C-alpha positions as CSV (number, residue, x, y, z in Angstrom):
1,D,-0.1,-0.1,0.0
2,D,2.8,2.3,0.9
3,L,4.5,1.7,-2.5
4,R,1.2,2.3,-4.3
5,E,0.7,5.6,-2.5
6,Q,4.3,6.8,-3.2
7,L,3.9,5.8,-6.9
8,G,0.6,7.7,-7.0
9,A,2.1,10.8,-5.6
10,L,5.1,10.7,-8.0
11,V,3.3,9.5,-11.2
12,H,-0.2,10.7,-11.9
13,P,-2.0,12.4,-14.7
14,G,-0.1,15.8,-15.3
15,F,2.9,14.9,-13.3
16,A,5.4,15.8,-16.1
17,R,3.9,19.3,-16.3
18,E,3.8,19.8,-12.5
19,L,7.2,18.6,-11.5
20,P,10.1,21.0,-11.8
21,L,12.6,19.8,-14.4
22,D,15.3,19.0,-11.6
23,R,12.7,16.7,-9.8
24,L,11.7,15.0,-13.2
25,A,15.2,14.2,-13.6
26,E,15.2,12.5,-10.3
27,L,12.1,10.5,-10.9
28,P,14.0,7.3,-12.4
29,R,16.1,7.1,-9.2
30,Y,13.0,7.1,-7.0
31,L,11.3,4.5,-9.2
32,K,14.4,2.4,-9.1
33,G,14.5,2.7,-5.3
34,M,10.8,1.6,-5.1
35,A,11.8,-1.6,-7.2
36,L,14.7,-2.4,-5.0
37,R,12.4,-1.9,-1.9
38,A,9.8,-4.3,-3.4
39,Q,12.4,-6.9,-4.0
40,R,13.9,-6.6,-0.5
41,L,10.6,-6.5,1.0
42,Q,10.2,-10.2,0.1
43,M,13.4,-11.1,1.9
44,D,12.8,-9.2,5.1
45,P,9.2,-7.7,5.6
46,R,9.9,-6.8,9.2
47,K,12.9,-4.7,8.4
48,D,10.8,-2.9,5.6
49,Q,8.0,-2.4,8.0
50,A,10.1,-0.9,10.6
51,R,11.7,1.6,8.2
52,M,8.2,2.4,6.6
53,I,6.8,3.3,10.0
54,V,9.5,6.1,10.3
55,V,8.8,7.3,6.8
56,R,5.1,7.3,7.2
57,E,5.3,9.4,10.4
58,F,6.8,12.2,8.1
59,V,4.3,11.4,5.3
60,A,1.5,12.0,7.9
61,A,3.0,15.1,9.2
62,L,3.3,16.6,5.7
63,A,-0.4,15.7,5.0
64,A,-1.5,17.3,8.2
65,M,0.4,20.5,7.4
66,R,-1.1,20.6,4.0
67,A,-4.5,20.2,5.3
68,G,-4.0,22.5,8.4
69,P,-5.7,25.7,9.0
70,R,-2.4,27.6,8.5
71,P,-0.2,25.5,6.2
72,P,3.5,26.5,6.0
73,A,4.8,28.3,2.8
74,A,4.5,26.3,-0.4
75,A,8.3,26.4,-0.7
76,D,8.6,24.7,2.7
77,I,6.0,22.2,1.9
78,E,7.8,21.2,-1.2
79,R,11.1,21.0,0.5
80,L,9.7,18.6,3.0
81,R,8.1,16.6,0.3
82,W,11.2,16.0,-1.6
83,M,13.3,15.3,1.5
84,I,10.9,12.6,2.4
85,E,11.4,11.1,-1.1
86,E,15.1,11.3,-0.6
87,F,14.7,9.8,3.0
88,R,12.9,6.9,1.2
89,V,15.9,6.4,-1.0
90,Q,18.2,6.5,2.0
91,Q,16.1,3.9,4.0
92,F,15.2,1.5,1.2
93,A,17.9,1.9,-1.5
94,Q,21.2,3.5,0.0
95,E,23.2,2.3,-3.0
96,L,21.3,4.8,-5.3
97,K,22.6,7.6,-3.0
98,T,20.7,10.7,-2.0
99,R,20.6,14.0,-3.8
100,E,21.3,15.8,-0.4
101,A,22.1,14.8,3.1
102,V,19.0,13.5,4.7
103,S,18.3,11.7,8.0
104,E,15.5,11.1,10.5
105,K,17.1,13.7,12.7
106,R,17.2,16.4,9.9
107,L,13.6,15.6,8.9
108,R,12.5,15.9,12.5
109,K,14.3,19.2,12.6
110,L,12.6,20.5,9.5
111,V,9.2,19.5,10.6
112,E,9.6,21.1,14.0
113,S,10.9,24.3,12.4
114,M,7.8,24.4,10.1
115,L,5.4,23.8,12.9
116,G,6.9,26.6,15.1
117,N,5.5,26.6,18.6
118,D,2.1,25.8,17.3
119,G,2.1,22.1,18.2
120,G,-0.3,20.9,15.6
121,V,1.5,18.1,14.0
122,R,3.8,15.9,16.3
123,T,6.6,13.6,15.6
124,R,7.8,11.3,18.2
């Protein structure tokens, strides 16, 4: 289900028009990462699930921010969105390398800075 949701967010009607060229160029790496994850999932589903839980926490935070009464700036939302995609690569297909340094700690820091003292969405 997580892979289907990720694919739907990346490849949907109009995605080629919507994505900035630099992100469109990264799409093959994201898709390859998904394929590697699917292969590895069969070998160790528990490991995949543990990693997925961490990723889903950030996906949920992003969705809550988008739907919230005072969403962060669009540029911040997009930065978080793409950092989550890079984090997926880091978690499930490290050999593909990430475009930028990304970690759970960096994502938490970004989410917290986007939330300010508001409280709204929580991560761990």
